[in-house]
VOGU-3710 file (C-alpha; in Angstrom, 3 decimals, decimal comma):
1> mnttrrtflr> 12,889/-16,211/32,571  14,645/-16,034/29,232  13,980/-12,499/28,019  15,701/-12,658/24,657  13,883/-10,791/21,914  12,878/-13,794/19,864  11,253/-15,651/22,767  9,239/-12,643/23,829  6,092/-13,786/22,084  4,792/-17,180/21,031
11> glggtalsll> 2,897/-16,957/17,801  2,473/-17,659/14,128  1,912/-21,375/14,444  4,487/-21,844/17,188  7,183/-19,753/15,495  8,678/-16,978/17,605  7,107/-13,653/16,712  9,532/-10,831/16,039  8,620/-7,980/18,349  9,972/-4,471/18,815
21> wleslnagts> 13,715/-4,001/19,093  14,226/-3,152/22,790  17,617/-1,925/23,934  17,194/-3,426/27,409  16,806/-6,920/25,961  19,557/-6,609/23,392  22,671/-5,718/25,331  25,700/-6,489/23,222  23,791/-6,375/19,949  24,839/-2,908/18,886
31> gktipqrlaf> 25,316/-2,613/15,165  22,117/-4,531/14,508  21,122/-4,182/10,868  17,833/-2,378/10,390  15,737/-4,229/7,793  14,577/-2,393/4,687  10,908/-2,681/3,791  8,966/-2,401/0,556  5,244/-1,624/0,420  2,748/-0,531/-2,229
41> yyvpigvvrr> -0,469/1,473/-1,816  -2,531/0,905/-4,957  -5,368/3,301/-5,875  -7,924/2,118/-8,473  -9,428/4,067/-11,397  -6,503/6,486/-11,729  -6,864/10,094/-10,546  -8,381/13,369/-11,706  -5,394/14,954/-13,401  -6,250/18,578/-12,685
51> gffpgegeaa> -6,247/17,858/-8,938  -3,176/15,612/-8,763  -0,666/16,727/-11,401  1,313/19,982/-11,086  0,472/22,571/-13,733  -2,849/20,976/-14,739  -5,242/22,806/-12,434  -6,933/24,504/-15,377  -6,579/21,647/-17,869  -9,557/20,599/-19,957
61> ipkftssqee> -11,804/17,982/-18,401  -11,368/14,846/-20,537  -14,305/13,097/-22,100  -14,856/9,428/-21,337  -13,372/6,952/-23,793  -13,971/3,224/-23,519  -10,567/2,361/-24,992  -7,048/3,064/-23,755  -5,579/6,303/-25,051  -2,809/8,777/-24,281
71> iktkakiplg> -3,669/12,049/-22,583  -3,208/15,140/-24,770  -3,194/17,829/-22,079  -0,080/16,966/-20,068  1,472/20,097/-18,573  4,854/21,274/-19,845  7,146/20,742/-16,868  10,972/20,764/-16,986  12,588/17,349/-16,864  14,569/16,234/-13,840
81> lqplnltptm> 14,408/17,051/-10,138  12,718/20,197/-8,938  11,062/21,499/-5,763  7,993/19,620/-4,614  4,887/21,798/-4,712  1,898/19,969/-3,329  -1,189/20,057/-5,549  -4,684/20,077/-3,962  -4,917/16,285/-4,006  -1,509/15,938/-2,357
91> qpldavkdkv> -2,133/18,457/0,427  -2,626/15,763/3,117  1,112/15,000/2,757  2,153/18,466/3,920  3,317/17,261/7,360  5,708/14,737/5,748  6,503/16,708/2,596  10,258/16,350/3,132  9,960/12,554/3,169  8,022/11,986/-0,054
101> tlitgmdrtf> 8,897/12,276/-3,735  6,448/12,821/-6,584  7,314/11,124/-9,881  5,562/12,111/-13,105  5,925/10,951/-16,692  6,256/7,176/-16,263  4,369/4,938/-18,675  3,248/1,397/-19,218  2,358/-0,235/-22,533  -1,141/-1,616/-22,956
111> qqgtdvhaqc> -1,463/-5,071/-24,514  -4,496/-5,182/-26,782  -6,970/-7,981/-26,207  -7,791/-7,779/-22,489  -9,819/-5,383/-20,354  -8,186/-2,016/-19,669  -9,014/-1,982/-15,952  -8,118/-5,602/-15,304  -4,765/-5,301/-17,024  -3,858/-2,026/-15,303
121> ascylssapp> -4,304/-3,644/-11,881  -3,107/-7,203/-12,354  -0,025/-6,248/-14,382  0,923/-3,150/-12,370  3,815/-4,789/-10,508  4,980/-7,053/-13,314  5,070/-4,669/-16,310  5,876/-7,494/-18,710  6,280/-6,319/-22,335  3,198/-6,907/-24,521
131> fsvkesawpl> 2,863/-10,478/-25,805  6,050/-11,580/-24,031  4,061/-14,014/-21,862  2,975/-16,789/-24,209  0,950/-18,943/-21,805  -1,536/-16,223/-20,876  -3,704/-13,533/-22,423  -2,262/-11,174/-19,812  1,241/-9,632/-19,834  1,651/-10,862/-16,290
141> srtldhlvad> 4,576/-12,624/-14,648  5,993/-12,863/-11,111  5,420/-9,458/-9,534  8,041/-7,211/-8,002  6,932/-7,783/-4,411  7,629/-11,521/-4,663  10,922/-11,065/-6,478  12,078/-8,763/-3,671  10,705/-11,145/-1,017  12,770/-13,955/-2,531
151> hvgkatpfpt> 15,759/-11,899/-1,399  14,635/-10,196/1,838  11,789/-12,399/3,066  13,557/-15,598/4,062  14,030/-14,591/7,702  10,504/-13,237/8,264  7,451/-15,341/9,193  5,671/-14,070/6,088  7,732/-13,368/2,952  4,922/-11,061/1,763
161> lefscnshrd> 1,517/-9,932/3,002  -1,321/-8,919/0,697  -3,970/-6,492/2,005  -7,192/-5,540/0,211  -9,840/-2,999/1,189  -12,549/-4,487/-1,019  -15,125/-5,413/1,605  -17,684/-6,635/-0,952  -18,326/-10,311/-1,501  -20,182/-9,987/-4,821
171> nkesiyfdni> -17,380/-11,222/-7,050  -18,888/-10,046/-10,338  -15,463/-9,421/-11,839  -12,529/-11,775/-12,332  -9,525/-11,963/-10,026  -7,598/-9,751/-12,457  -9,593/-6,696/-11,326  -8,923/-7,265/-7,650  -5,299/-8,373/-7,207  -1,932/-6,733/-7,840
181> swygtghvap> 0,251/-9,447/-6,274  1,016/-12,610/-8,243  3,343/-15,536/-7,610  3,593/-15,951/-11,353  1,533/-16,135/-14,531  -1,936/-17,362/-13,597  -1,035/-17,830/-9,912  -2,531/-15,084/-7,757  -1,294/-14,299/-4,256  -4,722/-13,997/-2,611
191> sirdprkmyr> -5,213/-10,814/-0,644  -6,963/-10,726/2,717  -9,952/-8,378/2,933  -11,270/-9,104/6,425  -9,382/-7,306/9,236  -10,240/-10,080/11,701  -8,867/-12,719/9,355  -5,643/-10,750/8,883  -5,333/-10,258/12,630  -5,667/-13,991/13,237
201> rlfstqdidr> -3,139/-14,709/10,536  -0,623/-12,420/12,216  -1,242/-13,268/15,843  -2,850/-16,712/16,135  -0,927/-19,706/17,430  -1,183/-23,498/17,417  -0,506/-23,596/21,136  -3,675/-21,755/22,186  -7,198/-21,304/20,963  -6,913/-19,524/17,601
211> yrnitdlvle> -9,293/-16,762/18,672  -7,505/-15,856/21,885  -6,516/-12,203/22,313  -2,833/-11,572/21,558  -2,504/-9,133/24,425  -4,007/-11,664/26,870  -1,341/-14,110/25,695  1,628/-11,888/26,402  0,681/-9,396/29,098  1,423/-11,780/31,963
221> darsmthtlg> 4,965/-12,338/30,721  5,282/-8,669/29,859  4,396/-7,505/33,357  6,855/-9,927/34,907  9,734/-8,480/32,922  9,015/-4,759/32,753  11,365/-4,167/35,683  14,215/-5,167/33,366  13,319/-2,525/30,773  14,619/1,000/30,574
231> rsdrekfaey> 12,232/3,936/30,459  12,315/4,366/26,680  11,728/0,632/26,170  8,780/0,651/28,554  7,303/3,486/26,525  7,866/1,597/23,242  6,364/-1,516/24,783  3,266/0,310/26,022  2,874/2,069/22,669  2,994/-1,226/20,798
241> fdsvrtieqq> 0,342/-2,921/22,915  -1,840/0,177/22,911  -1,676/-0,014/19,118  -2,733/-3,668/19,113  -5,530/-2,955/21,585  -6,766/-0,108/19,384  -6,821/-2,438/16,369  -8,926/-4,928/18,331  -11,368/-2,219/19,388  -11,668/-0,976/15,795
251> mdklekmkse> -12,431/-4,495/14,581  -15,075/-4,960/17,263  -16,684/-1,652/16,271  -16,848/-2,522/12,570  -18,130/-6,032/13,251  -20,888/-4,636/15,477  -21,826/-2,154/12,765  -21,891/-4,929/10,162  -24,216/-7,090/12,280  -26,547/-4,141/12,873
261> latvrfeept> -26,625/-3,273/9,166  -27,528/-6,872/8,355  -30,946/-6,308/9,945  -31,720/-3,348/7,659  -32,988/-3,646/4,112  -30,751/-1,833/1,604  -30,696/-1,705/-2,149  -26,903/-1,842/-1,909  -24,952/-4,652/-0,240  -24,502/-4,284/3,518
271> eahlprgeyi> -20,765/-3,779/3,021  -21,509/-0,632/1,006  -22,476/1,113/4,236  -19,296/0,370/6,165  -17,293/3,602/6,591  -14,399/3,461/4,135  -11,921/5,541/6,092  -12,197/3,448/9,256  -11,912/0,242/7,262  -8,879/1,385/5,235
281> rlmgdlmvva> -7,081/2,750/8,311  -7,746/-0,458/10,245  -6,239/-2,578/7,486  -3,394/-0,069/7,256  -2,745/-0,297/10,996  -2,374/-4,056/10,616  0,095/-3,582/7,757  2,179/-1,111/9,784  2,305/-3,462/12,789  3,426/-6,303/10,515
291> lqtgmtnvat> 6,238/-4,174/9,054  7,172/-2,722/12,447  7,554/-6,064/14,201  9,332/-7,911/11,424  6,480/-10,249/10,543  7,148/-9,240/6,948  9,342/-6,815/5,056  7,172/-6,713/1,928  3,491/-5,802/1,636  0,921/-4,788/-0,960
301> fmvgperwdt> -2,116/-2,714/-0,013  -4,957/-2,397/-2,516  -7,310/0,441/-1,547  -10,099/-0,811/-3,786  -10,752/-2,985/-6,825  -10,768/-1,832/-10,408  -14,135/-1,467/-12,194  -16,205/-2,818/-9,293  -19,552/-1,063/-9,721  -20,877/-1,950/-6,283
311> pflyeslfdk> -20,760/1,225/-4,176  -18,763/2,250/-1,130  -19,658/4,695/1,627  -17,091/7,478/1,728  -17,973/8,924/5,116  -17,983/12,727/5,386  -18,160/12,975/1,575  -21,557/11,737/0,418  -24,904/10,973/2,014  -25,121/7,519/0,456
321> prshhqmshn> -22,741/4,916/-1,076  -21,253/5,840/-4,449  -19,495/3,939/-7,233  -16,044/5,369/-7,949  -15,901/3,598/-11,308  -19,263/4,836/-12,539  -18,457/8,434/-11,556  -15,161/8,245/-13,459  -17,079/7,708/-16,703  -18,553/11,207/-16,474
331> qkkfldellq> -15,774/13,344/-15,077  -17,484/16,587/-16,089  -20,642/15,801/-14,115  -18,888/14,284/-11,105  -15,683/16,361/-11,083  -16,079/17,650/-7,531  -17,036/14,215/-6,198  -14,084/12,530/-7,920  -11,680/15,141/-6,570  -13,055/14,424/-3,102
341> vdlfhmqqfa> -12,496/10,683/-3,557  -8,893/11,277/-4,694  -8,300/13,501/-1,664  -9,925/10,884/0,571  -7,562/8,169/-0,693  -4,596/10,492/-0,223  -5,690/11,226/3,356  -5,568/7,531/4,180  -2,121/7,232/2,569  -0,903/10,263/4,539
351> ylvqkmdqie> -2,244/8,714/7,748  -0,130/5,603/7,188  2,955/7,580/6,130  2,788/9,731/9,253  2,224/6,716/11,468  5,285/4,983/10,016  7,317/8,141/10,512  6,433/8,198/14,218  7,748/4,667/14,865  11,363/4,776/16,025
361> eadgtslldn> 13,849/2,116/14,969  16,840/0,863/16,965  19,229/3,395/15,430  16,967/6,393/15,968  15,598/6,488/12,415  11,927/5,873/11,731  10,117/2,956/10,149  9,333/5,278/7,240  13,023/6,126/6,797  13,715/2,429/6,208
371> tlftygsglg> 10,805/1,820/3,855  9,954/2,428/0,211  6,199/3,000/0,387  4,813/3,669/-3,096  1,440/5,266/-3,849  0,326/4,589/-7,392  -2,305/3,534/-9,889  -2,278/1,545/-13,088  -4,171/4,341/-14,860  -3,097/7,932/-15,311
381> dgathqytdl> -6,705/9,049/-15,692  -9,905/7,096/-15,154  -11,905/8,822/-17,883  -9,436/8,188/-20,701  -8,073/4,871/-19,384  -4,579/6,072/-20,213  -1,513/4,007/-19,320  0,782/7,020/-19,685  1,987/9,558/-17,126  0,985/7,443/-14,143
391> ptiiagsggg> 0,499/9,091/-10,726  3,354/7,944/-8,478  4,557/8,998/-5,042  7,320/7,364/-2,999  7,274/7,869/0,764  10,437/7,000/2,677  14,003/6,718/1,489  14,779/3,008/1,707  17,422/3,510/4,364  18,655/6,839/3,007
401> kiktgkhlnv> 19,177/5,594/-0,544  16,383/7,557/-2,263  16,110/11,331/-2,511  13,015/12,788/-0,891  11,211/16,109/-0,787  11,427/16,473/-4,576  9,370/16,285/-7,746  10,996/14,185/-10,452  9,597/14,607/-13,956  10,955/11,982/-16,356
411> adgtplanlw> 10,971/11,971/-20,135  7,881/10,760/-21,995  8,057/7,052/-22,660  10,062/6,200/-19,544  8,846/2,743/-18,459  7,365/2,349/-14,992  9,564/-0,754/-14,826  12,570/1,577/-14,509  11,245/2,573/-11,095  10,633/-1,049/-10,138
421> ltqaqvmgln> 14,198/-1,943/-11,183  15,527/0,945/-9,093  13,546/-0,162/-6,055  14,705/-3,759/-6,475  18,338/-2,652/-6,475  17,783/-0,413/-3,441  16,344/-3,470/-1,677  19,592/-5,323/-2,381  18,786/-7,371/-5,466  21,533/-7,852/-8,018
431> mkrfadstdv> 19,134/-7,260/-10,884  20,181/-5,666/-14,166  16,746/-5,532/-15,764  13,114/-5,894/-14,769  10,369/-6,539/-17,328  10,490/-3,780/-19,981  12,895/-1,538/-18,052  15,603/0,336/-19,937  17,649/1,654/-17,010  17,510/2,615/-13,344
441> vdsllv> 16,274/6,062/-12,333  19,679/7,475/-11,395  18,327/10,906/-10,478  16,357/9,306/-7,617  19,412/7,748/-5,992  21,421/9,494/-3,312
//
């Protein structure tokens, strides 16, 4: 049997599926280039500043404003790199503190004439200068993920993958509230919300029934060749399939819960009662597998939609589904609840970061080491709708090219596009400018 790496699995419409790099199957391929990955973890509605930002633990609680405005209570922190001190909201990152970098002070410019929430999400990864896009009411052009994929995605089955954790089907808002990835002005890259649908997209094949289990497809071949694998490769192999099996079991559990909930009368939609953490982690597991196996090198992961008033069940936090957006409009009344939601989102991010750090690459580094995984939001604060001082964390070093374990505070007015330009160059693009960027963030580079 031919046991070369690229014939190990049959999938993705008949195309060979890129599996784990196994030393036993790759004799003579030393010096293999480890791919660099780019991923984004988008959090809606901004954050509670006093929980997230260093030095603001005792800051005044802002009053709700319906328009976009600049925060007035930003803490006085020295510019440049400094030690990373985890705030209460960032505490879940303690185990991987040395592999993340907090960035504060970066801004975007709001273009008057469109909704604050919709623009902060849809334009997050394009950052086009106001009124520079003439054919649309939105300052939105081809987003960073697709520009990078044009360069690094040609050899992968999927140039990009778009994940969304909005389980609701009541599309009361436009697509601009619910998508951060765009092929270009007016052309959304539709995200996948259903874990089963994403699983089938990753693992289905034209050669077999589209619903057939991926592990059933490959285990027979796998067993016949395990005698050719070394001990470490057998362990990697078992770990990979255990991961896929776990994903399948998680999907079955959520689908069973959904069918049971459908028989109960709720005021809220059935999807409101699905446990958020399980759902987010399941979608995250699928993203990690896709990055790990080379199905894609670029992914976007939207934790939730902007300004979607239908509620979600944050298990272990509240006794019934709550609307993140509605709570953000009264930060004084719901301060504790909003801090819990921010911590909850950070816990899911930390789960994915730690999982990526535990996956070993061919050269002994981790998947996280070879990834730029950015946590961020298009708002600096949900109550004031500010576009300034956006919350930003980078996990991973992009193959050792980005400094980690630090807090970088940049000067007021520094465009977020400067970070996107820096990431594009780290990913290998010969790009001198991106959107409204003014320069790269030199202090981030090794």
